[in-house]
N, C-alpha and C positions, 0 to 999 in steps of 0.2 A: 456357511454364511459368507456374504460378499464383504469386501473391505468397506469400512465406514468412510463416508465423505460427509461434507456439511449437510446437516439434516434438512435445512430449509430447501436446499437445492434438490434433494431427493424427493421430498414431499410434493414439490411443484413441478418436477421434471417430466420430460417426455423420453424420447430415445436419446440417451446421452452421447453415443458415439455415431449417431446416424449420419449418413451422407445424402445430400439432396440429389435426386436423380431426375427430377422433373419440376419445372416451374414455368407456368404460363397463365396469364390472365387471372392472377390472384389465386391460382391453385398450385400447391406444391406437394411433392411426394418424396419421402425420405426412407431409406433402407438402412438397417443396422443389425447388430447382433454380435455373437461371439462363438467361437469353437473352443471347447474345453475338454481336456482329458487329464487323467492322473493315474498314478500307480500307488496303491495302498498296501503297505507292508505291515501286517499284524504280527507275523512271525516268519521264520525261515520257510515254513511249509504252508503259509497262508498269505499269498500275494495276489492282489486283484489288479488287472489292467482294465480300465473302463473309461467311458465317456463320463463327464462330470457336469452334465446339464447344458449342453450346447443349445443355442437358441438363435432365432432371427426375428426381427420385428419390422413392421412397415407402418408408417404414419402418413396420413393425408390431411392437409390443411387447406381450408377454403376461406379466403377473406370475404367478409360480408360487408360491413361498413362501420365507420366511426370506432375503430379499435376492436370490433367484434369478429371472432373467427369461429368457424365450425371445424371439427376435426374427428378423425377416426384413428384408432391405434390398435394394432393387432400384434401379439407376441406369441410365437409358437416355440415350445420347448421340448427337448428330447428327454425321455426317461427310460432307463434300462432296468429299473427295479421290478417292473411287472411285464418284462419282455420288451421288445423294441416298440416303443410307443411315442407318437407325437401328440401333444395335447395343447389346448389353448391356455396359456398362462395368463393372457390378457386379451380382451376383446371389448373395446369401449367406443362409444360415440360421446362427443362433448362439445361444450361451448366455452370459449375463453375470451375474456374482456380485459383490457389493460387496467381498468379501474375496479371492476366488480368481481374479479377472480375467475376461477375455473370450476365448471361442473361436469362430471363424467358419469355415465350410466353404462353398466355392463359388468363383465367379469374382470376383476382386478384384485391386487393384493390389498390387504388391510393396512392399518397404520403401523403396527408394532414392528414389522420386519425392518423398517427404515429408521428405527429409533434406538438401536443397540449401539451405544457409543464407545464401549470399551473393546469391541470385537473388530480386530484388524485382520483376521484370518480369512483364508479363501474357502476352506472346507470344514473347519471345526467351529466350536462355539456351542454353548448350552442353551441360549435363549431362543424362544419362539419355535421350539421343536413341536409344540402342541397348539399351533395357531388355529387349527381347524375346530378346536373346542370353543373358541372365543369369537369366531367370525372374522379373524384376522388373516386367514389363509386366502388363496385365490378363489373368490366366489363372486356371484352377482351382487351388485350394490350400487347405490347412488351416493356419490362422493362430491363434496364441495371443498375447495381450497382457496384461501385468500392470504396474500402477504401484505404486511403493513411495515414497510421499511425493513428493519431487521427481524421482525416477528412474522410468524405464519400460524394459521389456524386451519385445521382440517376436520370435517365432520362426515361420517359415513353412516348410512342406513342400509342394512341388509334385508331386514323384514321388520314386522311390528314388534318383535321380541329381541332383535339383535341390532346393536348400534355402537358407535365409538366416536370419541372426540379426542383430538390431540393437537399439539402445537410445538413450535420451537421459537427460540429467541437467540439472536446472535449479536454480540457486542465485543469489540476489541480482542478478537481471537477466541472468545469464549462462546460456546454453543450450549444451550440448555434445551432439553426436550422431554416430552412426556405424553402418554396417551392412556385412556381408560376405555375398556371394552366390556360390554354387557351382552351376554347371550343366554336369554331365558328360554325355557322349554326346548332345550337342545337335546337331540337324540344322540346318545353315545353308547358304546358297547364295552361292557366290562368283562374281564376274564371270568370272574365269578359273578353271576347274576344276569349276564346277557345284556340285551338292549334295554336301556332305561332312558327316561327323560329327566334332564337336570337343569338347574339354574347355575350358570357359570359366569365368572368375572375375572379380569386380570388388569393390572395397571403396571406401567413401566416408566421409570424415571432415569434420565441419564444426563451427563455433562461431558463436554469435550473441550480441551484447551490446546491451542496451537501456538507455538512460539518458534519461528524460524523452521528448522528441520525436525523439531520434536513435537509430537502430538500425544497428549495424555487423555484418557477417558475413564469414567466411572459409571457404574450401572446398578440399578436395583429393579427387580421384578417380583411381584407377588400375585399368585393365582389361586383360584378356588374353583373346584369342580365338584358339584354336589356337596358332600361333607368333607372332602379331602382338600387341604390347603398346603401349598408349598411355595418356596421363595428362593431367590438366588441374588447374590450381589458380587461385584467384582471390579477389578481395575485392569487397565491395559495401557500399553505404550507403543508408539511407532516412531522410528527415527530414520530419516531419509539421508542416504549417502550417495548423492549423484543419481546414477541409474539404479542403485541398489537400495533396499530397505530392510530394516530389522524390526521385528515386532514381537511382543509378548503379552499374554493375558492370563489372569488368574481369577478364578471364581469359586465362591463358597455356596454349597447347596444345603438347604434345609427341607428335606423331603424330596421325593422324585417320582415322576410319572413316566412309565414305560409303556411301549406298545408291542404287541406280538405282530408277527408277519400278517396275521389275518385282520389287523386293525383294532383288536380289542386292547383295552388298557388296564393296567393294574397300578396301584399306588403303593409306594414303599416309604415307611417312616424311617428317618435316619439322617445322617449328615454325610456330606461328601465334598469333593473339590475337583477342579479341572484346571489343568495347566496346558497352555499352548505356547510353543516357541517356534518362530518362523523367520524366513528370509525370502525376499524376492529380488528379481533382477529384470529390468526392462531391456531386452535385447535390441529392439528398435521401437519406435513409437507404436503403441497398441499391441505389442507382443511381449508377454511376460512369462517367466518361469519362476517357480517357487518350490520350497521344501518346508514342511511343517512337522513338528513333533508334538503329539497330543497324549497326555496322560490323565486318566480319570480314576477316581477312587470314591467308593461309597460304602459306608458302614450301615447296614440295616439294623435297626433296633432289635436286640435279642438274638441276632445271628452270631455264629461262632467265628465267621471270617468275613472279610470285606470283599466287595465286588470291584475289581480293579482291571484296567485295560490300558495298554500302550500301543501306539501305532505311529508310523512315519508315512507321510503323504508327499509324493513328488508329482508336480503337475505343471501344466502350461495352459495359457489362454491366448487366443488371437482375436482381438476385437476389430470390428469393421463397421 
């Protein structure tokens, strides 16, 4: 999970760290991205050195008239989970107007990924691990976003059976956000039963409050896939100390959905928790190093022992 920033800015943003490389006669082109790597230590004999989702993006904007702009935005991301692969995380065309908002068409992330307000970690976190079941992963869709002062509204349509609506509101350091996703007639693969068609839904609610160097966040998410329902809620905090930052988050799970390497899912009834403690340091502008400790525990109903896991992640990012 990426570090949370103000939700309205995320929902309506383009390439946050992009640098303009061309501007002539109403046409501009910007390039941006980040290089990411980490070391994951699960135990003394289980250490992984890996890329952590490096990516680059390009955005072209063309002024039309009277505050109307046309644009295209492409983001290419690296994945090592299925071998060395570059894939399109985002590829959209759109129209933006100073008064009437922004409409985009093409492959892009859904709403939920940007509304987790208690998650300040770089690599951990429990929310939105199953976005593809609800149409909130990176997929083709028509999206409309509009801001009204401190409020924003976003609507997405993936197909006739899959859609979402969300929004945020900011006032006096407080940010509130939420979204609701419906994905009917969605094909999923179960470990037991194989491919089936299900009606799925999820909603997520969050709040974040910032006061000077301290930011606090709370979160709740409830999801349903076919006849399986599960939820999670948690708190988080981040404190900025000059170039350094300290953060922590704690979440409670009611039920859990897991996936196999083949993409099949299985549902487990039970209770669990997740704790993340971390620190980061900005070496120079847009160059960050971080270390995170992650501990998860889940008790399956009727099982003799719990499923627990601990790991340490050490990583760095270079934004451009």
